[in-house]
N, C-alpha and C positions, 0 to 999 in steps of 0.2 A: 857222894854227890847228892845234893838235896833234890834235884829234879828226878833222879832215878828212884829215890825213896818215895817221892810224891807219886810217880808213875806206878810203882809197885803197890801203893796203897789202894789202887783201883784194879782189882784182878781182871776185870773184863778189858779195860783199856790196855793194861799191861800185856795180856795175851794177844790182843789184836795187834799191838805194836811189835811184839815179838814175832808174830806170824809174818808181818810185813817185812821185818828185818831178815828173817830166815829166807823168805821167798826171794827178796831182792838180791841177797847174797848168793843164793842158789842160781839165780838167773845170770849173774856175772860169771860164776864158775862154769856153768854149762856153756855159755857163749864163748868163754875162753878156751874150753876144751874143744869145742867145735871148730873155732877159727884158728886155734893155735897161737893166739895173741890176745893180750888184755885190751878191752875196749872201755874207755871212760863213758861212752854213750850208754852202755848197759848198766852203769852204776845208777843212773837216774832215769833212763829212757823207758818209754812204754813198750808194751809188746814183749814177746818172748816167753820162754818156759821157765818156771811156772808163772801163772798170772798173779802178780802181787796184789792187784785190786781184789781178785777173788779170794786170796788168802786172808787179806785184811777183813773184808766184810763177812766172810764165813766164820772167821774166829770171833768177830764181834757178835754175830747172831748165835753161834754155838755157846759163847760165853754168857750171853743173856739167858739162853735156855737153861744152861747149867746153874746159874746163880739166882734166877728169878722164876724158873719153871716154864713149862711149855704153854700154859694157859695165860701167862702174863701179857698184858697189852704191849709191853716193850718187846716181847718176842715177835708179835705180829709186825711191829714197826721195823725191827731189824731184819727179819726174814724177807719182808717185801723189799726193803732197801737193798739187801744182798742180791735178790733175784733181778732187780732192775740194773744194778751195776754189772752183774755177770751177763745179762742179756745185751747190755750196751757194749760190753767188751767183745762179744762175738758177733754182734750185729752191726751197729752203727759205726763203731771204730774200725772194725774189720773192713767194712765197705769203703770207709774213708781212706784206708791204707791202699786198697786196690785202685781207687781213683787216683791217688797220689802216684802210684806206680805207672798208670797209663799216662798221666800228665807228664811225668818225668821222661817217658819215652818221647813224647812230643817235644818237650823242651830240649832234649838231647839232639833230636833231629834238626830242630831249628838252630841250635847252637853250632852244629856242624856246618850249616850253610850261612852262618854269620847274621842271622835275622833276629837273634834274641840273646840276651845275656842274663837270663833269670837263674837264680839259685835252685838246685833240685829240692823237691819237697820230701819231707820225712815220710817213708813208706811203712815202717813198722809201727803201727798205731794200735791195732787190736790184737785179739787172740783167737787161736783156733779153739774148738770145743774141748779138745784134749788139754790144752794149756789151762783153760778155765776149770775143768774138772780136777786136774792135779792141784791147782792153786786152792780150790775149795777144800779138797781133801786135806791138804797141808794145814789150812786154817782151822778146820774142825779138829784135827789131831792136836794142834798146839793148844786150842781152847780146853781140851780135856786132859792134857798131860800135866 
């Protein structure tokens, strides 16, 4: 496959992509084990263990450190980028998920009384700190393997 050869020619991008694939696959398997059934939503959905975003950006930053050195300006860019993504995953997106959960309770209440016919909002948007740390550790591990 030409696209795989092309991807493998960039070791940083290859490792970041591999970290994403492993984290997303792990998320599907973990959700399947917990629920006892396969969920297509977990294949592409946000949230859950481990954080795929954290794995991807951590592998990216660790790969840049590995191949360009810690003092490289690219290291500064990717580390700051990774920290912003991981902060967002535990902060903004986690809060948005909690708001969606509260709104879904209201929607459900009004649906029971025939006052609204709104679709429920997606609640699993962000990550816990543990999910982000595990995702980051996975990404760093993949970058150095």
